[in-house]
C-alpha positions in Angstrom: 0.2 0.0 -0.1 1.5 3.3 -1.3 1.6 6.3 1.0 -0.3 9.5 0.1 1.5 11.6 2.5 3.1 14.9 1.1 6.9 14.7 0.9 9.0 16.9 3.0 11.5 19.5 1.6 15.0 20.3 3.2 13.5 22.9 5.2 10.9 20.8 6.9 8.1 22.2 4.9 5.4 20.0 3.1 6.1 19.7 -0.8 3.2 19.7 -3.1 3.1 17.0 -5.7 0.2 18.4 -7.2 2.4 21.3 -8.4 5.1 19.1 -9.4 3.8 18.7 -13.2 4.3 22.3 -13.6 7.9 22.3 -12.1 8.6 19.5 -14.6 7.5 21.6 -17.3 9.6 24.6 -16.4 12.6 22.5 -15.7 12.2 20.6 -19.2 11.9 24.1 -20.9 14.8 25.5 -19.3 16.8 22.2 -19.9 16.1 23.1 -23.7 19.1 25.0 -23.3 21.1 22.0 -22.3 19.7 20.0 -25.5 21.3 22.9 -27.7 24.4 22.6 -25.9 24.5 19.0 -26.4 23.2 19.6 -30.2 25.5 22.5 -31.5 28.4 20.8 -29.6 28.3 17.7 -31.6 26.4 18.5 -34.8 30.0 19.6 -36.4 30.8 16.0 -36.5 28.8 15.4 -39.5 30.0 18.3 -41.3 33.9 18.2 -41.0 34.6 16.3 -44.1 32.1 18.3 -46.1 33.9 21.5 -45.0 37.4 20.1 -45.4 36.3 19.3 -49.3 34.5 22.7 -49.8 37.2 24.8 -48.8 40.1 22.6 -49.5 41.8 23.1 -46.5 44.1 21.0 -44.4 43.7 19.3 -40.9 45.4 22.3 -39.0 42.9 24.8 -40.4 39.9 22.2 -40.1 40.7 22.0 -36.5 40.6 25.7 -36.0 37.2 25.8 -37.4 35.9 23.0 -35.2 37.6 24.2 -32.0 37.0 27.8 -32.3 33.4 27.6 -31.1 35.2 26.8 -27.8 36.2 30.3 -27.4 33.1 31.5 -27.7 32.0 28.7 -25.0 34.5 30.0 -22.6 33.3 34.0 -22.9 29.5 32.9 -22.5 30.0 31.0 -19.8 32.3 33.6 -18.0 29.8 36.1 -18.6 26.4 34.6 -18.3 26.1 34.8 -14.6 26.7 38.3 -14.4 24.2 39.1 -16.9 21.7 37.2 -15.6 22.0 39.1 -12.1 21.3 42.4 -14.4 18.6 41.5 -16.6 17.2 38.3 -15.4 17.5 34.4 -16.1 14.8 34.3 -18.8 16.3 37.2 -20.7 19.5 35.2 -20.8 17.8 32.1 -22.2 16.2 34.6 -24.8 19.5 35.9 -25.9 21.0 32.4 -26.2 18.3 31.3 -28.2 18.6 34.1 -30.7 22.5 33.5 -30.9 21.8 29.6 -31.7 19.4 30.7 -34.3 22.0 33.2 -35.7 24.8 30.5 -35.7 22.5 27.8 -37.2 21.4 30.2 -40.1 24.8 31.7 -40.7 26.8 28.4 -40.5 24.4 26.7 -43.2 25.0 30.0 -45.6 28.5 30.8 -45.3 30.4 33.0 -47.8 33.6 31.8 -46.9 35.8 29.9 -44.3 36.2 32.9 -42.1 32.6 33.6 -41.4 31.7 30.2 -40.8 34.2 30.2 -38.0 32.5 33.4 -37.0 29.1 31.8 -36.7 30.7 29.1 -34.9 32.0 31.4 -32.5 28.5 32.9 -31.9 27.1 29.5 -31.2 29.9 29.0 -28.8 28.5 31.9 -27.0 25.2 30.5 -26.8 26.4 27.4 -25.7 28.6 28.9 -22.7 25.4 30.8 -21.7 23.3 27.9 -21.6 25.7 25.7 -19.8 25.5 28.1 -17.0 21.8 29.6 -17.1 20.2 26.4 -17.3 21.4 24.7 -14.2 21.3 28.1 -12.2 17.4 28.6 -13.0 16.5 25.0 -12.4 18.3 25.2 -9.1 16.4 28.5 -8.2 12.8 27.3 -9.2 12.9 23.6 -8.0 11.4 22.9 -4.8 14.3 21.4 -2.4 12.7 17.9 -2.3 13.0 17.4 -6.1 16.0 19.5 -6.7 18.2 16.6 -7.2 16.4 14.9 -9.9 15.2 17.9 -11.7 18.7 19.1 -11.8 19.8 16.0 -13.6 17.4 17.3 -16.5 20.2 19.4 -17.8 22.7 16.6 -18.2 20.2 14.2 -19.6 19.2 17.0 -22.5 23.0 17.4 -23.2 23.4 13.7 -24.2 20.1 13.5 -25.7 21.1 16.6 -27.8 24.4 15.0 -28.9 22.4 12.0 -29.8 19.7 13.5 -31.9 22.2 15.7 -33.7 23.9 12.5 -34.9 20.6 10.9 -35.8 19.9 13.7 -37.8 23.1 14.2 -39.5 22.8 10.4 -40.4 19.2 10.9 -42.0 20.4 13.8 -44.0 23.5 11.7 -45.4 21.0 9.0 -46.5 19.1 11.8 -48.1 22.2 13.1 -49.9 23.1 9.4 -51.2 26.0 9.1 -48.6 27.7 12.3 -49.7 28.5 15.2 -47.3 28.5 17.6 -50.2 25.5 16.1 -52.2 22.8 18.6 -52.8 19.5 18.8 -50.7 17.2 21.8 -51.0 19.9 23.8 -53.0 22.4 23.5 -50.3 25.4 20.9 -49.7 24.3 18.1 -47.2 26.9 19.5 -44.4 25.2 22.9 -44.8 21.7 21.4 -44.2 23.1 19.6 -41.0 24.1 22.7 -39.3 21.3 24.8 -40.5 18.8 22.2 -38.9 19.5 23.5 -35.4 17.1 26.6 -36.1 14.2 24.2 -35.2 15.4 23.5 -31.6 16.8 27.0 -31.3 13.4 28.7 -31.8 11.8 26.2 -29.9 13.8 27.2 -27.2 13.1 31.0 -27.5 9.3 30.2 -27.6 9.4 28.0 -24.5 11.2 30.8 -22.5 8.3 32.9 -23.1 6.1 30.4 -21.3 8.1 30.0 -18.0 8.2 32.6 -15.3 11.3 34.4 -14.1 13.3 33.1 -11.1 11.9 34.2 -7.7 15.5 34.9 -6.6 16.1 37.2 -9.3 12.5 38.8 -8.8 13.4 39.4 -5.1 16.7 40.9 -6.0 14.9 43.3 -8.4 12.3 44.2 -5.7 9.6 42.7 -7.6 8.1 41.0 -4.5 4.3 40.5 -6.1 5.9 38.7 -8.7 8.2 36.6 -6.7 5.2 35.5 -4.8 3.2 34.5 -7.6 6.0 32.3 -8.8 6.6 30.6 -5.4 2.9 29.8 -5.0 3.0 28.1 -8.4 6.3 26.3 -7.9 5.9 25.4 -4.3 2.2 25.2 -4.1 2.2 27.8 -1.0 -0.8 29.8 0.0 0.4 31.3 3.2 3.8 32.2 4.6 4.9 33.6 1.4 6.2 36.8 3.2 8.2 34.4 5.6 9.7 32.5 2.4 10.4 35.8 0.8 12.2 36.8 3.8 14.3 33.9 4.1 15.5 34.0 0.4 16.4 37.6 0.8 18.3 36.8 4.1 20.1 33.8 2.7 21.0 36.1 -0.6 22.4 38.9 2.0 24.7 36.6 3.9 26.2 34.8 0.7 30.0 35.5 0.5 30.7 36.8 -2.9 34.1 34.9 -3.9 36.7 36.2 -6.0 39.7 35.2 -7.6 41.8 36.3 -4.6 40.1 33.9 -2.5 41.5 30.9 -4.7 45.1 32.2 -4.1 47.6 30.5 -1.4 50.3 27.8 -0.8 53.5 27.4 -2.8 52.0 26.5 -6.3 49.6 29.8 -6.6 46.4 28.4 -5.9 45.2 26.7 -2.7 45.6 22.9 -2.9 41.8 22.0 -3.4 41.5 24.6 -6.3 44.2 22.6 -8.1 42.5 19.2 -7.4 39.3 20.7 -9.2 41.4 22.0 -12.1 43.0 18.3 -12.3 39.6 16.8 -12.4 38.5 19.2 -15.1 41.6 18.7 -16.9 41.7 14.9 -17.3 38.1 14.7 -18.0 39.1 16.1 -21.3 42.4 14.8 -22.0 41.3 11.3 -22.3 39.9 12.4 -25.7 36.1 12.1 -25.1 35.4 15.2 -27.3 37.3 13.5 -30.2 34.3 11.1 -30.3 31.7 13.6 -30.5 33.5 16.3 -32.9 35.3 13.9 -35.1 33.9 10.5 -35.0 32.6 10.4 -38.4 36.0 11.5 -39.7 37.8 8.8 -37.5 35.8 5.9 -38.9 36.4 7.1 -42.5 40.1 7.4 -41.8 40.4 3.7 -41.0 38.5 2.5 -44.0 34.9 2.8 -43.1 32.1 4.3 -45.4 30.7 7.6 -44.7 27.2 6.1 -44.3 28.4 3.5 -41.6 30.8 6.0 -39.9 27.5 8.3 -39.4 25.5 5.5 -37.9 28.4 4.5 -35.4 28.4 8.2 -34.4 24.8 7.8 -33.4 25.3 4.6 -31.8 28.1 6.2 -29.4 25.5 8.8 -28.7 23.1 6.1 -27.4 25.7 4.3 -25.2 26.5 8.1 -24.0 22.9 8.2 -22.8 22.9 4.9 -21.3 26.2 5.5 -19.4 24.7 8.9 -18.0 21.6 7.1 -16.5 23.9 4.5 -14.9 25.8 7.3 -13.4 22.6 9.2 -12.2 21.5 5.9 -10.7 24.7 4.7 -8.9 26.6 8.2 -7.9 24.6 8.3 -4.5 24.7 4.7 -4.1 28.3 3.6 -4.2 30.1 7.1 -4.1 31.9 9.5 -6.3 35.5 8.2 -6.1 34.7 4.7 -6.7 32.7 5.6 -9.7 35.6 7.5 -10.9 38.1 4.8 -10.5 35.8 2.2 -12.3 35.4 4.6 -15.2 39.3 5.5 -15.3 40.0 1.8 -15.6 37.7 0.9 -18.1 38.6 3.8 -20.2 42.3 3.0 -20.1 41.5 -0.7 -21.4 39.3 0.6 -23.8 41.4 3.1 -25.2 44.4 0.7 -25.1 42.3 -1.6 -27.5 41.4 0.9 -30.2 45.3 2.4 -30.1 46.1 -1.4 -30.9 43.6 -1.7 -33.4 44.4 1.4 -35.3 48.2 0.2 -35.4 47.1 -2.2 -38.0 45.5 0.1 -40.4 47.0 -0.7 -44.0 47.1 1.7 -47.2 47.2 5.3 -47.5 45.3 8.3 -49.0 41.8 7.3 -49.3 42.6 3.7 -49.7 42.7 3.0 -46.2 41.4 -0.2 -44.4 41.7 -2.0 -41.1 41.5 -6.0 -41.1 38.0 -7.1 -40.0 39.2 -8.2 -36.7 40.8 -5.2 -35.6 38.1 -3.3 -36.9 35.8 -5.2 -34.9 37.8 -4.4 -31.7 38.2 -0.8 -32.9 34.5 -0.4 -32.7 34.0 -2.2 -29.6 36.6 -0.3 -27.6 35.4 3.0 -28.8 31.8 2.3 -27.5 33.2 0.8 -24.2 35.3 3.9 -23.9 32.2 6.1 -24.2 30.1 4.0 -21.7 32.8 3.9 -19.2 33.3 7.7 -19.4 29.5 8.4 -19.5 29.0 6.3 -16.2 31.9 8.1 -14.4 33.8 10.9 -15.1 31.1 12.5 -17.6 28.7 13.0 -14.3 31.3 12.6 -11.2 33.4 15.6 -12.2 30.5 18.0 -12.3 29.3 16.2 -8.9 32.8 16.8 -7.5 32.8 20.3 -8.5 29.6 21.0 -7.1 30.5 19.5 -3.6 34.2 19.7 -2.9 34.8 23.2 -2.7 34.4 25.4 0.8 31.1 27.5 0.7 33.3 30.7 0.6 35.2 29.8 -2.5 32.6 27.7 -4.5 31.5 30.5 -7.1 34.8 31.4 -7.9 36.3 27.9 -7.8 33.8 26.4 -10.2 34.4 29.3 -12.5 38.1 28.7 -12.8 38.0 24.8 -12.7 35.0 25.3 -15.8 37.6 27.7 -17.6 40.5 24.8 -17.3 38.1 22.4 -18.8 37.0 24.5 -21.8 40.9 25.1 -22.4 41.6 21.3 -22.3 38.7 20.7 -24.4 40.2 23.4 -27.0 43.6 21.7 -26.8 42.2 18.1 -27.5 39.9 19.4 -30.2 42.5 21.6 -31.8 45.2 19.1 -31.8 43.4 15.7 -33.0 43.1 16.3 -36.9 47.1 17.0 -37.0 47.9 14.3 -34.4 45.9 11.8 -36.5 47.6 12.6 -39.6 50.9 12.1 -37.8 50.0 8.8 -36.3 46.4 7.7 -35.2 47.3 4.9 -32.9 50.0 7.0 -31.0 47.2 9.5 -30.5 45.3 7.1 -28.8 48.0 5.8 -26.6 48.3 9.4 -25.5 44.8 9.3 -24.4 45.1 5.8 -23.0 48.1 7.3 -20.7 45.8 10.3 -19.5 43.2 7.8 -18.5 45.6 5.4 -16.8 47.2 8.6 -14.8 43.9 9.7 -13.5 43.8 6.5 -11.4 46.6 7.5 -8.9 45.4 11.1 -9.1 42.1 10.3 -7.9 43.5 7.8 -5.2 45.9 10.5 -4.0 44.2 13.8 -4.1 40.3 13.9 -4.6 38.4 13.5 -1.5 34.9 11.5 -1.3 32.1 13.9 -1.1 29.3 11.3 -0.7 27.2 11.8 2.3 28.6 15.0 3.5 26.9 18.2 3.6 28.3 21.3 1.7 29.1 23.0 5.1 31.4 19.8 6.2 33.6 20.5 3.1 34.8 23.7 4.8 
């Protein structure tokens, strides 16, 4: 027999499940930014070879076109929080939706390589803004009793966006008879791939018009009646709204606004805990995960797999990514963050090692390259296993660690530094892969294998377990 008693939130107040449907809609609408984050980040995967052929460029120039969006990501992420405090969370979502739309149209209709790169940077601004504003808004509107589950919508939306982009790319390629430069609707297939993002971008903008502003922002802007209305809708309150407003206002006043100076100390510039956060962020990228999401179609074609199959394998790895993320969400609070990270590191090291071994057997040159059947099978299994182990561990636990491990007085500034380190490492891997692959694909994967292996002693020696500890216990 199930209980019908209402749940109780973290403050001891009754939560109201009858309002949960409304909150889920609000959360899902905000998480559309995460969907676009994943979609825009990985849609370039299907266009890489088309861009190379259209503009007749080498690997180094191609890498810059792919990686340049990450510069926009870093700037968008760094500025979104401050802009949101000035003009509101919803306005930032709407700005991001407009930027996503402009980027999609411009990328589909570029005049030359330079303006394609510019549209990519604009898309990066939107990605960076969406990566910050979605989780912040969801945390501010979600009732405490449901905050953890609702907060996971953002990560789920990101991995679904990655998968959908690969599925659509594959469908467009089929319509173009397997040719990335084949003609569809008067455009080359790769242009259509980049332009389709207009649809979810416009939907994101429309959904942002249908959801309320964050009560936290409304209180800061002294729009108390509007804040009460939102709290009544999302928390189901008909009384003690003045008390709730006072509680939020007092909490905002007592918050310590951390700055970069607060992070300095010790012999190596930053406090030790900051270096640990930077290490987690950097290792997450140096294992080469974004090579799979940015270049997997090119990767498989470089070892002799036909374009149609290579696009299909990009989609299947995205599905594996979703499965792994769900596994992480189920187990991160059960077995702990450190054990999950160690399992993932070991699995990634073995998987990447197998891929490196398989690629060492490729034969031929130029466009006539093949992998023997056995080695080709090992490469495919190894790549899918790598994505699975990453998704069920480092893909999720790094963000959990970063949200929990820093002392309250340092958290905001420390997260900013760690996130910046992650974008920089992402850029380094993304910009270097085409040239490294031209040099020696197998050796490139040996490098990624080494970083996966090195992450094991790093976690064992330096990373504290945060499971079951309150944020206050972290310092």
